[in-house]
C-alpha positions in Angstrom: 2.9 -89.2 -47.5 1.2 -89.3 -51.6 -1.4 -86.8 -49.6 1.0 -84.7 -48.3 2.9 -84.5 -51.6 0.1 -83.9 -53.7 -1.1 -81.1 -51.7 2.6 -79.4 -52.2 2.4 -79.7 -55.5 -1.2 -78.3 -56.0 0.2 -75.3 -53.8 3.2 -75.1 -56.0 1.4 -74.9 -59.3 -1.4 -72.1 -58.0 2.1 -70.3 -57.0 3.3 -70.2 -60.2 0.6 -69.5 -62.0 -0.6 -66.5 -60.0 3.0 -64.9 -60.5 2.6 -66.3 -64.4 -0.3 -63.7 -64.5 0.9 -61.4 -62.3 4.1 -61.0 -64.6 2.2 -61.0 -67.8 -0.2 -57.8 -66.3 2.7 -56.3 -65.1 3.9 -56.5 -68.7 1.5 -55.4 -70.4 0.7 -52.8 -68.1 4.2 -51.4 -68.5 3.7 -52.2 -72.3 0.6 -49.3 -72.0 2.9 -47.1 -70.0 5.3 -47.1 -72.0 3.1 -46.2 -75.6 2.1 -43.7 -72.7 4.9 -42.1 -72.2 6.0 -42.3 -76.2 3.2 -40.6 -77.2 3.4 -38.0 -74.4 6.9 -37.5 -75.5 5.8 -37.2 -78.9 3.4 -34.9 -78.5 5.7 -32.8 -76.0 8.4 -29.9 -77.9 11.0 -30.4 -74.3 11.3 -31.8 -71.2 12.5 -29.6 -68.1 15.2 -31.3 -66.2 13.9 -31.1 -62.2 16.1 -29.2 -60.5 17.3 -32.2 -57.7 18.7 -33.7 -61.1 20.4 -30.7 -61.9 21.9 -30.0 -58.5 23.0 -33.7 -59.3 24.6 -32.6 -62.7 26.5 -29.8 -60.9 27.9 -31.5 -58.5 28.9 -34.3 -60.7 30.4 -32.0 -63.5 32.1 -30.1 -60.3 34.0 -33.3 -59.3 35.6 -33.8 -63.0 37.9 -30.7 -61.1 39.8 -33.7 -59.1 41.4 -31.7 -55.9 39.9 -28.8 -57.1 36.5 -29.2 -57.6 34.6 -27.0 -59.4 32.0 -24.6 -58.5 29.1 -24.9 -61.3 26.0 -23.4 -61.8 23.4 -24.3 -64.1 20.7 -22.4 -64.4 18.1 -24.6 -66.7 18.4 -28.2 -68.4 16.1 -29.6 -70.8 15.9 -32.9 -73.4 14.2 -32.4 -76.9 12.3 -35.5 -77.8 14.0 -35.8 -81.0 17.5 -36.7 -78.9 18.6 -32.8 -78.2 20.3 -31.4 -75.1 19.5 -27.7 -74.3 21.2 -26.5 -71.2 21.4 -22.5 -70.4 23.0 -20.3 -68.1 26.1 -21.9 -67.1 28.4 -20.3 -65.0 32.4 -22.3 -63.8 33.8 -21.1 -60.8 36.9 -22.5 -58.9 38.1 -22.6 -55.5 38.0 -19.7 -53.7 37.4 -17.3 -56.4 34.2 -15.7 -56.3 34.0 -14.5 -60.0 33.2 -17.5 -62.5 35.9 -18.4 -64.3 33.6 -19.6 -67.8 29.8 -18.2 -68.6 27.7 -20.1 -71.3 24.6 -18.5 -71.8 23.4 -21.7 -74.6 24.5 -24.4 -74.8 22.9 -27.3 -77.4 23.5 -30.7 -77.7 22.2 -32.9 -80.3 22.3 -37.0 -80.0 21.5 -39.1 -82.5 18.5 -41.7 -80.7 19.6 -45.0 -83.0 23.0 -45.1 -81.5 21.3 -43.9 -78.2 19.4 -47.2 -78.2 21.6 -49.1 -78.8 24.4 -47.9 -76.1 26.9 -45.8 -78.0 25.4 -42.4 -76.7 27.6 -40.6 -80.2 27.1 -36.9 -80.4 25.8 -35.7 -83.7 26.1 -31.6 -83.3 27.1 -29.7 -80.4 26.2 -25.8 -80.4 27.5 -23.1 -77.8 26.4 -19.3 -77.6 27.3 -16.7 -75.5 30.8 -18.3 -73.9 32.9 -15.8 -72.4 35.9 -16.7 -70.4 37.0 -15.0 -67.6 40.3 -13.7 -65.6 39.6 -13.5 -62.0 40.4 -9.7 -60.7 43.4 -11.2 -58.7 44.8 -11.5 -61.9 43.6 -8.8 -63.9 45.4 -5.3 -64.3 42.0 -3.6 -63.5 41.3 -5.6 -60.4 37.9 -6.8 -61.7 37.0 -10.0 -63.5 37.9 -9.3 -67.3 36.8 -11.8 -70.2 39.6 -12.7 -72.7 37.2 -14.8 -74.8 33.5 -13.1 -75.3 30.8 -13.6 -77.3 32.1 -17.6 -78.9 29.7 -18.9 -80.9 30.6 -22.6 -82.2 28.8 -25.2 -84.0 30.8 -28.3 -83.8 29.8 -32.3 -85.2 32.0 -34.7 -83.7 32.2 -37.6 -85.6 33.9 -41.1 -84.8 37.2 -40.3 -86.6 36.9 -36.6 -87.2 35.9 -33.3 -85.7 34.0 -30.7 -87.9 33.8 -27.4 -87.0 31.3 -25.4 -89.0 31.7 -22.5 -86.8 33.2 -21.0 -83.9 33.9 -17.2 -83.6 33.9 -14.9 -80.6 36.0 -11.7 -79.7 39.5 -12.2 -77.9 39.5 -8.5 -76.4 39.0 -6.1 -79.5 40.2 -8.8 -81.8 37.8 -10.7 -84.1 38.5 -14.5 -84.3 36.6 -17.7 -86.5 37.6 -21.1 -86.9 36.4 -23.4 -89.8 37.1 -26.9 -90.9 37.8 -30.4 -89.3 40.2 -32.2 -87.3 41.1 -35.9 -87.4 40.7 -37.5 -84.4 42.8 -40.5 -85.2 45.7 -39.1 -84.0 44.4 -38.0 -80.8 45.4 -40.0 -77.7 42.4 -42.0 -75.7 42.5 -40.9 -71.8 41.7 -44.1 -70.0 38.8 -43.9 -67.5 40.7 -45.3 -64.9 43.4 -42.4 -64.6 42.7 -40.1 -61.8 42.4 -36.3 -62.1 45.5 -34.2 -61.5 45.4 -30.9 -59.8 44.7 -28.6 -62.9 43.7 -25.9 -61.2 47.0 -23.9 -60.4 48.3 -24.5 -63.4 45.1 -23.2 -64.9 45.4 -20.4 -62.8 49.0 -19.9 -64.0 48.0 -19.9 -67.9 45.7 -17.3 -67.0 48.3 -15.0 -65.6 50.0 -15.6 -68.7 47.0 -14.4 -71.1 45.9 -11.3 -69.0 50.0 -10.1 -69.6 49.3 -11.4 -73.4 46.1 -9.5 -73.7 47.8 -6.4 -72.5 50.0 -6.4 -75.8 46.5 -6.9 -77.4 45.3 -3.3 -76.8 47.3 -1.1 -79.3 45.8 -3.7 -82.3 42.8 -1.7 -83.9 40.1 -3.5 -86.4 42.0 -7.1 -85.9 40.1 -10.0 -87.3 41.9 -13.9 -87.1 40.6 -16.5 -89.1 41.4 -20.4 -88.8 40.4 -22.8 -91.4 41.5 -26.4 -90.3 42.4 -29.3 -92.8 41.7 -32.6 -91.7 45.3 -34.6 -91.2 45.8 -38.3 -90.0 48.9 -38.1 -88.3 48.9 -34.4 -86.8 44.8 -34.3 -86.6 44.4 -31.4 -88.9 46.8 -28.3 -90.9 46.3 -25.2 -89.6 46.0 -22.0 -92.0 46.1 -18.9 -89.7 45.0 -15.9 -91.2 45.6 -12.5 -88.9 44.7 -9.1 -90.4 44.4 -5.5 -88.7 43.6 -2.1 -89.8 46.6 -0.9 -87.6 48.8 -0.9 -84.9 49.8 2.2 -82.5 52.4 1.2 -79.7 53.3 4.0 -77.1 57.2 3.0 -76.7 58.2 4.5 -73.5 61.7 5.4 -72.3 63.3 9.3 -72.1 61.1 10.6 -74.8 58.5 8.8 -75.6 57.4 7.8 -78.6 54.0 6.5 -80.6 55.0 3.4 -83.2 52.7 3.6 -85.9 51.7 0.8 -88.7 49.5 0.3 -91.6 47.3 -2.7 -92.6 48.6 -5.9 -91.3 48.5 -9.1 -92.3 50.0 -12.6 -90.8 49.4 -15.9 -92.4 50.7 -19.5 -90.5 50.4 -23.2 -91.5 51.0 -25.9 -89.1 50.2 -29.5 -87.7 47.4 -28.4 -85.4 48.6 -31.5 -83.3 52.1 -33.3 -82.6 53.3 -35.5 -80.5 57.1 -33.8 -81.2 57.4 -31.5 -83.1 55.8 -29.9 -86.6 57.1 -27.4 -89.1 55.3 -23.9 -89.1 54.8 -21.7 -92.1 54.6 -18.0 -91.4 54.1 -15.2 -94.1 53.3 -11.3 -92.8 52.4 -8.2 -94.6 52.6 -4.7 -92.9 52.2 -1.3 -95.4 54.0 0.7 -93.8 55.7 1.3 -90.2 56.2 4.7 -89.1 58.1 5.7 -85.6 60.9 9.1 -85.2 62.9 9.0 -87.9 62.2 5.6 -88.8 59.8 4.6 -91.9 59.6 1.3 -93.6 57.5 1.2 -96.5 55.7 -2.7 -97.6 57.2 -4.6 -94.9 57.0 -8.7 -96.3 58.1 -11.8 -93.9 58.1 -15.4 -94.6 59.5 -18.8 -93.0 59.5 -22.2 -91.7 59.6 -22.5 -88.1 60.3 -26.0 -86.0 57.8 -26.0 -83.7 58.3 -28.7 -80.4 55.8 -29.3 -77.9 57.4 -30.5 -75.1 59.0 -28.0 -74.2 57.3 -26.0 -76.2 59.8 -23.9 -78.4 59.3 -22.4 -81.6 63.3 -22.4 -84.2 62.9 -20.3 -87.4 64.2 -22.5 -89.3 64.1 -20.2 -93.0 63.1 -17.0 -92.5 62.8 -14.3 -95.2 62.3 -10.5 -94.4 62.2 -8.1 -97.1 61.0 -4.4 -98.2 60.9 -1.8 -100.6 62.5 0.8 -98.1 64.0 1.7 -94.7 64.5 5.1 -93.8 66.2 5.8 -91.0 67.9 8.9 -89.0 68.0 10.5 -92.8 69.5 6.9 -94.0 67.5 5.2 -96.6 68.1 1.4 -97.3 66.8 0.6 -100.8 65.0 -3.3 -101.2 66.4 -4.6 -97.5 66.3 -8.6 -98.0 67.3 -10.7 -94.5 67.2 -14.4 -94.7 67.8 -16.5 -91.5 67.9 -19.9 -90.9 68.7 -22.2 -88.5 69.9 -25.8 -88.4 70.9 -26.1 -84.4 68.3 -25.4 -81.6 70.7 -22.2 -80.4 72.1 -20.8 -83.8 71.3 -18.3 -86.5 72.6 -18.4 -89.7 71.5 -14.3 -91.2 72.3 -12.8 -94.4 71.3 -9.5 -95.6 71.5 -7.5 -99.0 70.6 -3.9 -99.5 72.3 -1.1 -100.8 72.9 2.2 -98.4 73.3 5.5 -99.5 74.4 4.0 -103.2 76.1 1.5 -101.7 75.7 -2.2 -102.0 75.8 -3.8 -98.6 76.0 -7.9 -98.3 76.0 -9.2 -94.6 76.1 -12.9 -93.3 76.8 -13.4 -89.3 76.2 -16.8 -87.4 74.4 -15.9 -84.2 73.8 -17.7 -80.8 71.1 -15.7 -79.9 70.7 -17.5 -76.6 74.5 -15.5 -75.5 73.8 -13.2 -78.4 77.5 -13.5 -79.6 78.2 -14.9 -83.3 80.4 -14.3 -86.2 80.0 -12.2 -89.0 80.6 -11.1 -92.2 80.4 -8.4 -94.6 81.1 -6.5 -97.8 80.5 -2.8 -99.3 81.2 0.3 -100.8 82.7 3.2 -99.3 81.4 6.4 -101.2 81.0 10.1 -101.0 77.4 9.4 -100.2 77.8 7.0 -97.7 80.4 9.9 -96.2 77.8 12.3 -96.1 75.6 9.9 -94.7 77.6 9.2 -91.9 78.3 12.5 -91.5 74.4 12.9 -90.5 74.8 10.4 -87.9 77.6 11.5 -85.9 75.8 15.0 -86.4 79.5 15.7 -87.5 81.1 17.1 -91.0 83.6 13.3 -91.6 84.3 14.7 -94.9 86.6 16.9 -92.8 88.1 13.2 -92.1 87.8 11.3 -94.7 85.9 11.7 -98.2 86.0 8.8 -100.8 85.7 9.7 -104.1 85.0 7.1 -106.0 83.4 3.6 -104.5 85.7 1.5 -102.1 85.4 -2.2 -101.4 85.7 -3.1 -98.0 85.4 -6.8 -97.1 84.9 -7.5 -93.1 84.8 -10.1 -90.7 84.2 -9.9 -86.8 83.4 -11.8 -83.6 80.4 -10.3 -80.9 80.7 -11.8 -77.5 78.0 -12.8 -75.4 75.5 -9.6 -74.5 76.3 -7.9 -78.0 79.5 -6.8 -77.5 82.3 -6.3 -80.8 84.5 -8.3 -79.6 86.7 -8.0 -82.9 86.6 -6.7 -86.3 88.9 -7.6 -89.5 88.6 -5.3 -92.2 90.3 -5.5 -96.2 90.1 -2.0 -97.2 91.5 -0.4 -100.8 90.9 2.8 -101.6 91.2 5.0 -104.3 90.7 9.0 -104.6 90.5 9.6 -100.6 90.5 12.9 -98.9 91.4 12.3 -95.7 91.6 14.8 -93.4 92.7 17.6 -96.1 95.5 15.0 -97.3 94.6 13.6 -101.2 95.5 10.0 -101.3 95.7 8.6 -104.3 95.5 5.1 -103.1 95.3 3.3 -99.8 94.7 -0.5 -98.7 95.3 -2.0 -95.8 93.7 -4.5 -92.5 91.7 -2.9 -90.4 91.0 -4.7 -87.1 89.4 -3.8 -83.8 89.8 -6.4 -80.2 89.4 -5.4 -76.9 88.8 -2.1 -77.5 92.0 -1.7 -79.5 91.5 -0.6 -83.5 94.9 -1.4 -85.6 95.5 -1.0 -89.2 98.5 -3.3 -90.2 100.1 -3.9 -93.7 98.9 -0.3 -94.9 99.7 0.8 -97.7 99.2 4.5 -98.7 100.1 6.5 -102.2 100.1 10.6 -102.5 100.9 11.5 -105.9 105.1 10.0 -105.9 104.4 9.7 -102.2 104.9 6.1 -100.8 104.6 4.7 -97.3 103.9 1.2 -95.5 103.4 0.7 -92.1 100.4 0.6 -89.3 98.2 2.2 -87.4 97.7 1.8 -83.5 94.2 3.4 -81.5 93.2 2.9 -78.0 89.1 3.7 -78.6 88.7 4.4 -75.1 92.0 7.1 -74.6 91.8 8.0 -78.6 95.9 7.1 -77.6 97.4 6.4 -81.5 100.4 5.8 -83.1 101.4 5.8 -86.3 104.7 3.9 -87.9 105.3 4.5 -91.6 108.2 3.7 -93.6 108.9 4.7 -97.3 108.8 8.0 -99.5 107.0 11.1 -98.0 107.4 14.8 -98.5 106.5 16.1 -95.2 104.4 19.3 -96.7 102.1 16.7 -99.0 100.5 15.9 -95.3 100.1 18.9 -93.7 96.2 19.0 -93.3 97.6 16.0 -90.1 99.0 18.4 -88.6 98.4 21.9 -87.3 100.0 25.3 -88.2 103.7 24.7 -86.3 104.5 21.7 -89.2 104.1 23.5 -92.3 106.0 26.0 -90.5 108.9 24.0 -90.3 109.0 22.1 -93.2 108.8 25.3 -95.3 112.2 25.5 -95.8 112.6 22.4 -97.0 112.6 21.3 -100.8 112.0 17.8 -101.6 110.6 18.8 -105.3 113.0 16.4 -107.2 112.5 13.4 -105.2 110.5 12.8 -102.0 112.9 11.8 -99.1 113.1 7.9 -97.5 111.2 8.0 -94.3 111.0 6.1 -91.7 108.0 7.6 -89.0 106.9 6.8 -85.9 103.8 9.5 -84.9 102.4 9.0 -81.1 100.1 11.3 -79.8 96.2 11.7 -78.5 93.3 12.9 -80.8 91.7 15.9 -79.9 94.7 17.0 -77.8 97.4 18.4 -80.5 100.2 19.0 -77.4 100.8 15.4 -76.6 101.6 14.5 -80.3 105.4 13.1 -80.4 106.7 12.1 -84.1 110.3 10.4 -84.5 111.1 10.7 -88.0 114.2 9.5 -89.8 114.6 11.1 -93.5 116.6 10.5 -96.1 116.6 12.2 -99.8 119.1 13.4 -102.6 118.8 16.6 -104.2 117.1 18.2 -102.0 117.5 21.9 -100.6 117.4 23.9 -97.5 116.3 27.9 -97.4 116.6 27.1 -101.3 120.5 26.1 -100.5 120.7 22.7 -103.0 122.3 19.5 -101.3 123.1 16.1 -103.2 122.2 13.6 -100.2 119.8 14.5 -97.1 119.9 12.5 -94.2 118.6 13.0 -90.8 116.6 12.2 -87.4 114.1 14.3 -86.1 112.5 14.0 -82.7 108.8 16.3 -83.5 106.3 17.9 -80.9 103.9 20.4 -81.5 106.1 23.1 -79.7 109.4 21.2 -80.3 111.5 19.9 -83.0 114.7 18.2 -82.4 116.9 17.1 -84.6 118.8 14.4 -83.1 121.6 14.0 -85.9 121.5 15.4 -89.8 123.9 14.6 -92.3 124.2 16.9 -95.6 126.4 16.7 -98.7 127.3 19.0 -101.3 129.9 18.4 -103.8 133.0 17.4 -102.0 131.5 19.5 -98.6 129.1 17.9 -96.3 127.6 18.8 -93.0 126.8 17.2 -89.7 125.2 17.5 -86.6 122.1 18.3 -83.9 119.5 20.9 -83.9 116.5 21.8 -81.8 113.8 24.7 -82.2 111.2 25.2 -79.7 107.6 27.2 -81.1 105.2 29.2 -79.0 102.0 27.7 -80.1 99.7 30.6 -78.4 102.3 32.9 -80.7 102.9 31.1 -83.8 106.2 32.6 -83.2 109.8 30.0 -82.3 110.5 30.5 -78.9 114.4 29.1 -79.4 117.2 27.1 -81.7 120.2 25.0 -80.3 122.6 23.7 -82.6 125.9 21.8 -82.9 127.6 21.5 -86.8 130.4 20.2 -88.1 130.9 21.3 -91.8 132.9 21.4 -94.7 130.5 22.9 -97.3 130.6 25.8 -99.2 130.5 28.3 -96.5 128.4 31.2 -98.7 126.2 28.2 -99.3 125.9 27.4 -95.5 125.1 30.9 -95.0 121.8 31.0 -96.3 121.0 28.2 -94.1 121.3 31.0 -91.3 119.7 34.0 -92.7 120.7 37.5 -93.6 122.8 38.6 -90.9 125.1 35.7 -91.9 125.4 36.0 -95.4 126.2 39.6 -94.5 129.0 38.3 -92.6 130.0 35.3 -95.0 129.9 38.0 -98.2 133.2 39.4 -97.7 135.1 36.1 -97.2 136.7 34.1 -100.9 137.6 30.3 -100.3 139.4 28.4 -102.7 138.5 25.6 -100.8 135.4 25.2 -98.8 136.7 25.5 -94.7 136.3 23.0 -92.0 133.4 24.3 -89.4 132.3 23.9 -86.0 129.4 25.6 -84.9 127.4 25.7 -81.7 125.1 27.7 -80.8 121.4 29.4 -78.8 119.3 31.7 -80.6 116.2 33.0 -78.9 113.5 33.9 -81.4 110.2 36.0 -81.6 108.7 34.5 -78.4 111.6 34.2 -76.5 111.5 35.1 -72.9 114.5 37.7 -73.9 113.1 38.7 -77.6 115.9 38.2 -79.9 119.6 36.9 -79.0 122.0 34.8 -80.5 124.9 32.8 -79.3 127.4 31.7 -81.5 130.9 30.0 -80.8 132.6 28.7 -84.2 135.8 27.1 -84.8 137.4 27.8 -87.9 140.1 26.3 -90.3 140.7 26.8 -93.6 144.0 25.3 -94.6 143.6 27.1 -98.0 144.3 30.4 -99.4 141.5 32.7 -98.4 140.0 36.1 -99.3 139.1 38.2 -96.5 137.3 41.9 -97.6 139.9 41.5 -100.3 142.7 40.9 -97.8 144.2 37.6 -99.4 145.4 35.0 -96.9 147.4 31.7 -97.8 145.6 29.7 -94.3 142.8 31.0 -91.7 142.4 29.3 -88.5 140.1 31.2 -85.9 137.4 30.9 -83.3 135.2 33.4 -82.4 132.1 33.9 -80.0 128.7 35.9 -81.6 126.3 37.4 -79.1 123.6 39.2 -80.7 125.4 40.7 -83.3 129.2 41.4 -81.4 131.8 39.2 -82.7 134.5 38.2 -80.3 137.6 36.2 -82.5 139.4 35.2 -79.3 142.3 33.4 -81.3 143.2 33.6 -85.0 146.0 32.2 -86.4 147.0 32.5 -90.5 149.2 32.4 -93.5 149.3 36.0 -95.2 152.3 37.1 -97.4 154.8 34.0 -97.2 155.0 34.8 -93.2 152.5 34.2 -90.3 149.5 36.1 -89.2 147.9 36.0 -85.3 146.0 37.6 -83.2 143.0 38.9 -81.6 140.2 40.9 -82.6 136.5 42.3 -81.4 133.8 43.0 -83.5 131.0 44.9 -81.6 127.8 46.5 -82.5 127.1 50.3 -81.6 124.3 52.7 -82.3 127.1 54.3 -84.4 127.9 51.2 -86.2 130.0 48.4 -85.9 133.4 48.9 -84.3 136.4 46.5 -84.7 139.4 46.5 -82.5 142.2 43.7 -82.9 145.6 42.9 -81.9 147.8 41.6 -84.7 151.1 40.4 -85.4 152.6 39.6 -88.7 155.9 37.3 -89.0 158.4 37.0 -91.2 155.8 38.4 -94.1 157.4 39.3 -97.4 157.7 43.0 -97.3 157.0 43.3 -101.3 154.0 41.1 -101.2 153.0 42.8 -98.2 153.1 46.5 -100.1 151.5 45.0 -102.9 148.6 43.2 -100.8 147.8 45.9 -98.7 148.3 48.5 -102.0 145.8 46.4 -104.0 143.5 46.0 -100.4 143.1 50.3 -100.6 142.7 50.6 -103.8 139.5 48.0 -103.4 138.4 49.9 -100.9 138.8 53.0 -102.5 136.7 52.1 -105.4 140.0 51.9 -107.5 141.7 49.8 -110.0 144.5 47.5 -108.4 148.1 49.3 -109.2 150.7 48.5 -111.5 153.7 46.9 -111.1 156.4 49.3 -110.4 160.4 47.6 -111.1 161.5 50.3 -108.2 159.6 48.2 -105.8 161.4 45.1 -106.5 163.9 45.4 -103.8 161.1 44.4 -101.3 160.6 41.1 -102.2 162.8 39.2 -100.0 162.9 41.3 -97.6 160.3 40.1 -94.0 158.5 42.2 -92.4 157.5 41.5 -88.5 155.3 43.7 -87.0 152.6 43.7 -84.2 149.8 46.1 -84.1 146.7 46.9 -82.1 144.0 48.9 -83.4 140.4 50.2 -83.2 137.6 51.2 -85.2 134.7 51.7 -87.8 133.7 47.9 -89.4 136.3 47.9 -92.8 137.1 51.7 -92.7 140.5 51.8 -92.6 140.7 54.8 -92.5 139.5 56.4 -89.2 141.3 53.7 -87.1 143.6 54.3 -84.0 146.4 52.6 -82.6 150.1 51.5 -82.1 152.1 49.3 -83.1 155.9 48.4 -83.6 157.4 46.8 -87.0 160.8 45.4 -87.9 161.8 44.3 -91.9 165.3 42.7 -92.2 167.1 41.6 -95.6 169.8 41.2 -97.5 167.4 43.0 -100.2 166.6 46.8 -98.3 166.8 49.6 -101.0 170.7 51.1 -101.4 170.6 55.0 -101.0 172.9 56.8 -103.1 174.1 59.5 -101.0 175.8 61.5 -104.1 173.1 61.2 -106.5 174.2 60.1 -110.0 177.8 60.2 -108.9 177.1 57.6 -106.4 176.5 55.3 -109.6 180.4 56.0 -110.2 181.4 55.8 -106.9 180.2 52.6 -105.5 181.4 53.0 -102.1 179.0 56.0 -101.7 175.9 54.2 -101.7 173.9 53.5 -98.4 173.0 49.7 -98.4 170.8 48.5 -95.2 170.2 45.2 -93.6 166.9 46.1 -91.2 165.0 48.7 -90.0 162.8 49.1 -87.0 160.4 51.3 -85.6 157.5 51.8 -83.0 154.1 53.1 -85.2 150.8 54.7 -84.1 147.8 55.2 -86.3 145.4 58.0 -86.3 143.0 57.5 -89.1 144.6 57.7 -92.4 148.1 58.8 -90.7 150.9 56.5 -89.2 153.8 58.2 -87.2 156.3 56.0 -87.0 158.8 58.5 -84.4 161.7 56.3 -84.2 162.7 54.9 -87.5 165.9 52.8 -87.2 167.7 51.8 -90.3 170.8 49.8 -90.1 173.4 48.1 -92.5 176.7 47.1 -93.5 178.2 50.2 -94.1 175.6 52.9 -92.7 172.7 53.5 -90.5 170.0 56.2 -90.2 167.8 57.1 -87.7 164.1 58.9 -88.2 160.8 59.7 -88.0 157.5 60.8 -89.8 154.2 60.3 -91.3 153.1 57.4 -93.5 149.3 58.9 -95.6 147.5 55.8 -96.3 145.0 57.2 -98.3 147.7 58.9 -100.3 150.4 56.6 -99.8 152.8 59.9 -99.1 155.9 59.9 -97.0 156.8 62.6 -95.0 159.9 61.7 -92.8 162.7 63.7 -91.4 166.4 61.3 -91.4 169.5 61.1 -89.6 172.0 59.5 -92.2 175.2 58.2 -90.4 176.8 56.7 -93.5 180.1 55.0 -93.2 179.6 54.2 -89.6 178.9 50.8 -89.7 181.6 50.3 -92.4 184.3 47.9 -92.1 186.0 47.9 -95.4 189.6 50.2 -95.7 188.5 51.9 -98.5 185.2 53.1 -97.4 187.1 53.2 -94.2 189.6 56.4 -95.5 186.7 57.8 -97.4 184.6 57.6 -94.0 188.0 59.1 -92.2 188.6 61.9 -95.0 185.2 62.7 -95.2 184.6 62.9 -90.8 182.9 66.1 -90.5 180.4 64.8 -93.6 180.0 61.6 -91.9 178.5 62.5 -88.6 174.9 62.8 -89.2 173.5 63.8 -92.5 170.7 65.5 -92.5 167.8 64.2 -95.1 164.3 64.1 -95.9 161.9 61.7 -97.6 158.7 62.6 -99.6 157.1 61.4 -101.9 155.0 58.4 -101.7 155.7 54.4 -102.1 155.3 54.6 -105.5 158.6 57.2 -106.5 159.8 58.2 -103.2 161.7 61.1 -103.4 165.3 61.7 -100.8 166.6 64.9 -100.4 169.4 67.0 -98.3 167.8 69.3 -95.8 168.5 72.8 -97.2 170.6 71.7 -100.0 174.1 71.2 -99.8 174.3 73.7 -96.9 172.8 70.7 -94.8 176.4 68.5 -95.0 178.2 71.6 -93.0 175.2 72.1 -90.5 175.8 70.1 -87.2 174.2 67.3 -86.9 172.1 68.4 -83.9 171.0 71.7 -85.8 167.0 70.9 -86.7 165.8 70.6 -89.8 163.3 72.3 -91.6 160.3 70.7 -91.4 158.6 69.6 -94.6 155.1 69.8 -95.4 152.5 67.3 -95.3 151.1 66.1 -98.3 148.0 68.0 -99.4 145.4 67.4 -97.3 146.7 66.6 -94.1 
């Protein structure tokens, strides 16, 4: 038992000794080999990696793509004995794409050997050269792979707390870029090794597609250079200071008329955190030397501002931006030193303020805009100037000075709203203007609120002053249809606003004179700009001390409806002293011929007729001129007048109702009163019925005044009732003397007997107007009264024998008028003691008498003594033949053939008495 144990122990010692020697010699051999390897590495420059190891490395890197493995190819790799790794000709592609996504000519990584021996494997330096990032042909505009980053070279020095970028430079299309600085790694999140790789490839392709679109926008930039400087910062990694310089920008803008936009040198600079978990502040500044575009030019554009950058989701929200330039010139309009400030406190709202000068007018604008909806509100303040009007005329390609011209700068303040889509929804402006020329009308002062809403423009609380004219009211217009409406109240002379209407307006108002004071007016004007025929005007006016056709009135009031071709005075009222006129009238106007077509009127008047006639023109003046009134008559006139543009030429139809209850003189013939109705037809008068007072009695009749080629002809039927014969004779004698150009006849006592004698006369005649000596006609007359003149048949002896005088109480006769001669064929005088039967002529022009009479003395007597004398003188009392000659001033009675006439039989013919000379 002990022997077995002994043998086992010996065997164990033998095996352990052999194993120890093996391990000792193996360690020595390993140390020797390691020393040899170190000696070989120390003597060699690099150690190329064998191909199997490269393929293994390619597969390992490809698996980093996760669900979308990368296709990696490495041309050559080597290790430097000093801890440097050199990799050449690297290309990386994605699944389904033949072209590489990335190519790298050289990758140089330097490791720290001491940290590598410690197992940390810290990279001390990384260098890149010839890096190119490609956009696959399927995503590029040309259909083939194009690099969007090329010839990139970089030198990184990573450390535990920071990454230093000594150099990062390359080309992005035609833009050169360079990055330098350091990034703090303390704020970068550490990804767990166990975190599974996501499918990055679709997102990467979408990014490449956006880069392809963005890359096309860089083509117009020439000489671009981007410089980035990184300053390490613990919370955001680094603050990036970015500067972009370019020689200029040339951009072709599409449209109906393609145009080029050119700029001068450009400088852009920003400052922002490189990395932030939530959001960071971005500072931006930019300068552009010049911008030129057809009809647009900017000089020295400057921009500076701050924006809030949100990482997830990515967004940039400006907080404060200021844009300024020395000058902007657009469409021949120059804005001097404009400054635009933008600020935002909410995600979608921007507050904007603009200040500048345009055409010598300051402009200040403030707005709050929802940039997503493109809606908001704004306020502005500016001054309207003559230069601004000229500028607006240039923009509108119309001479706006024809419509409005500001002689003085005018303050304008307003506000408005924008509906979604940047459509103007409402606008409200306060305007206060002085020295304004509005459509050929000079306005001294104007003010009011101007508003625009829902395509409707309004001017409310408007005030306008033109000299001593003042008006308040409103204005409204439909922007689409250009229909407008004025509502004005105040004092206004119509001729002071001629420029707002066509020639028909001054043509109507030129007959009105409101020089003493403008009338009070209430005006409603409706129409459509550009179509004067649609204009409609309602005017209610009242004035004092006004004149129409130079006829003064104390008060004038009217309501008018006016269109370009038609004026309707719905009513009017005028006073002159104690007289007044009221009624309606209308006038139609021919715009093409610029002449009036028709006038209709209906007027009641108690005005002085001579003054009123001046309103109607020369014919009315001539008609009224021979009339004299002790007090204005009452007149009602209705008429229709066709003017030069009427279908029948100049035609007039007027009906007149006339009543003068006070004395009136007609062509010098005095009447105590007169009432008549008359119709006037283009020169012809038809006095249907007239009644009046004459010589203490009544006059009535009918007359017609016709216009013929030889002149006017008057025809009349006249009746005198119970007139005083004395007054009748005196007034007729005065009337005749007046028209013969002679002074009025002196009073003759021999005609006193005619006063108190009643005259009744019926007369129908026709003849030339006013020329009484050429009238022809017929009539009859009767006179009666106790004052008929006594006829003394025995001459002076009759004064001694009163019973021999002939006394008459009535006379009657028919008459025939033939020019200046009135023939009485059957004149009969009768009285209490005698009668006369006579025939003869009366000569109007000389007042001559030529009568043959048979006198029956005492034939009518009932007195006893006279009867006895008549019995004694019975041979003589049957018929005495006498002649009446002379004139009304001095009548002469004589027995026919002297005393022999007493013996002549009653039926014997008397000798003819010759007519007065000239007949």
